[in-house]
C-alpha positions in Angstrom: 111.3 92.7 87.7 110.1 89.3 88.3 112.2 87.8 85.7 114.9 87.7 87.7 113.2 86.2 90.3 113.3 82.8 90.2 110.9 80.1 91.8 107.2 79.6 92.8 105.1 82.8 93.0 105.8 82.8 96.7 109.4 82.5 96.5 109.6 85.6 94.2 107.2 87.5 96.4 109.7 86.7 99.4 112.5 87.6 97.6 111.0 90.8 95.7 110.2 91.9 99.1 113.3 91.3 100.4 115.5 93.3 98.2 113.4 95.4 96.2 111.2 98.7 97.1 108.7 97.9 98.9 106.3 99.4 96.6 107.5 96.6 93.9 107.0 94.1 96.6 103.1 94.8 96.7 102.5 95.3 93.0 104.5 91.8 92.2 102.1 90.3 95.2 99.0 91.6 92.9 100.1 90.5 89.7 101.4 87.2 91.0 98.0 86.6 93.0 95.6 88.0 90.0 97.5 88.2 87.0 96.5 91.8 87.1 98.9 94.8 87.5 98.3 97.5 90.2 97.7 96.9 94.0 95.9 94.8 96.4 92.9 96.1 97.9 91.2 94.9 101.0 87.3 95.6 102.0 88.0 99.3 103.3 91.4 100.2 102.6 94.3 99.8 100.6 98.4 100.7 100.6 99.0 101.4 97.1 101.0 104.0 95.1 99.0 107.3 94.3 97.2 107.2 91.4 98.2 103.1 90.8 95.0 100.7 89.8 93.2 98.6 92.9 92.4 95.0 92.4 89.8 93.3 94.7 91.5 90.9 96.9 89.2 88.8 95.0 90.1 89.4 91.8 86.4 89.5 90.6 85.2 92.4 88.0 84.5 95.0 90.9 85.2 98.3 90.8 87.4 100.2 94.1 86.3 103.2 94.3 88.4 105.5 96.6 86.8 107.6 99.4 89.3 109.1 100.4 93.5 109.0 100.7 95.7 110.1 103.6 99.7 111.2 103.0 100.8 108.3 106.0 104.1 109.6 107.2 105.0 106.2 108.2 104.8 104.9 104.8 105.4 108.3 102.4 108.8 107.2 102.5 108.4 104.1 100.3 106.1 106.1 98.1 102.8 105.0 99.0 99.5 106.1 100.4 96.7 104.7 102.5 93.3 105.0 101.2 90.1 104.4 102.6 87.5 103.0 100.1 84.0 102.4 99.3 82.4 99.5 100.9 81.8 96.5 98.7 79.8 93.3 98.5 81.7 90.8 100.6 83.4 88.2 98.0 84.9 84.9 98.7 89.2 85.3 98.3 91.1 82.6 96.4 93.4 81.1 99.3 96.6 81.4 97.0 96.2 84.9 98.1 96.2 84.7 101.8 99.6 82.9 100.9 101.1 85.2 98.8 100.3 87.9 101.8 102.2 85.8 103.9 105.1 85.6 102.0 104.9 89.1 101.1 105.2 90.1 105.2 107.6 87.1 105.5 110.2 88.6 103.1 109.5 92.1 104.6 110.6 90.7 108.1 113.7 89.1 106.2 114.3 92.8 105.0 114.1 93.9 108.7 116.7 91.5 109.8 119.4 92.4 106.9 119.2 95.5 108.0 119.5 95.1 111.6 122.5 93.4 111.4 124.2 95.4 108.6 123.6 98.3 111.6 124.9 96.2 114.3 127.9 94.3 112.4 130.5 96.3 113.0 129.4 98.2 116.6 130.8 97.2 119.9 129.2 97.4 123.1 130.6 96.8 126.4 133.8 95.5 124.9 133.0 92.8 122.7 131.1 93.2 119.2 127.0 93.7 119.6 126.6 90.9 117.5 128.4 88.4 119.9 126.1 89.5 122.9 124.0 86.5 123.6 120.5 87.8 123.5 121.3 89.7 119.9 122.6 86.0 118.5 119.5 84.6 120.1 117.1 87.2 118.6 119.1 86.6 115.1 119.0 83.1 115.4 115.2 82.7 116.6 114.3 85.1 113.7 116.5 83.1 111.0 115.2 80.0 112.6 111.5 80.9 111.6 112.0 82.3 108.2 113.7 78.8 107.6 110.7 76.7 108.5 108.4 79.3 106.9 109.8 78.9 103.5 109.7 75.5 104.0 105.7 75.6 104.7 105.5 77.7 102.0 107.5 75.7 99.6 105.1 72.7 100.2 102.2 74.7 99.6 103.2 74.3 95.8 101.0 74.7 93.0 97.8 74.6 95.5 98.8 77.8 97.1 96.8 76.9 100.4 98.6 77.7 103.2 97.8 76.3 107.1 96.9 78.6 109.8 97.5 81.7 108.0 96.7 84.2 111.1 98.8 81.9 113.3 102.2 83.0 110.7 100.9 86.7 110.9 100.9 86.6 115.0 104.7 85.0 115.0 105.7 87.6 112.3 104.7 90.2 114.0 106.7 88.8 117.1 109.8 88.4 114.8 109.3 91.9 113.6 108.9 93.8 117.2 112.4 91.9 118.3 113.9 93.0 115.2 113.0 96.4 115.3 114.2 96.6 119.4 117.9 95.2 117.8 118.3 98.7 115.9 117.0 100.9 118.5 116.4 105.1 117.7 118.4 104.2 114.9 115.1 102.2 113.3 113.2 105.1 113.1 114.8 106.9 110.3 112.9 107.1 107.1 112.6 103.8 105.2 114.4 101.8 108.2 113.4 99.0 110.0 110.7 100.7 111.8 108.9 102.1 108.7 109.0 98.5 107.5 107.4 97.0 110.7 104.8 100.3 110.5 104.3 99.1 106.3 103.7 95.2 107.7 101.3 95.9 109.9 99.0 98.0 107.8 99.7 95.1 105.0 98.1 92.3 107.7 95.5 95.4 108.7 94.4 95.9 105.0 95.0 92.3 103.5 94.7 90.0 106.0 92.8 90.4 108.9 88.9 89.4 109.1 87.5 93.0 109.4 90.1 94.0 106.1 89.3 91.2 103.7 85.7 91.8 105.0 84.7 87.8 104.6 
């Protein structure tokens, strides 16, 4: 899967999240962040395929033990489950892991924008193409500009793998995801559509990028 995606690890994660199945994007993030196959696990929870190995964010050889698994309807369409984990001692997380989680969520944002564009491109409203309405154009333009700037920031990271203020970037991704979801309206509620991707992205932040989720 990754051999077909050229570029740095952050670019590979971004492109995989944008174009491949979300579960594959999560696996790619784990592989590129830790060198190990599986799904990244936060301090308390993990989003993963049932039965797949879990790898701690710290990439230390600790056993990640599942306490309980829920068939979460919002992500079941992506062949994913949400598991509660047994507590583990807090451990330092390599900065590049945080950067790859940002790239993962940015790729999912790009995917939602692509889906919204495809949904609206042939639609009309009030006698003109929906994509020509000022508010719709502004939202696509804003999200596209944000993603372009973010990709430049991630490219500058280079081999160090340290992105500045990841919390700021996650907040911005949340805002743009909400805008894309509003463009879809009720159509985004279909399985594996925009609202599902938005919910998955929120879970990824909660489990892998929040202070509570990472345990540090």
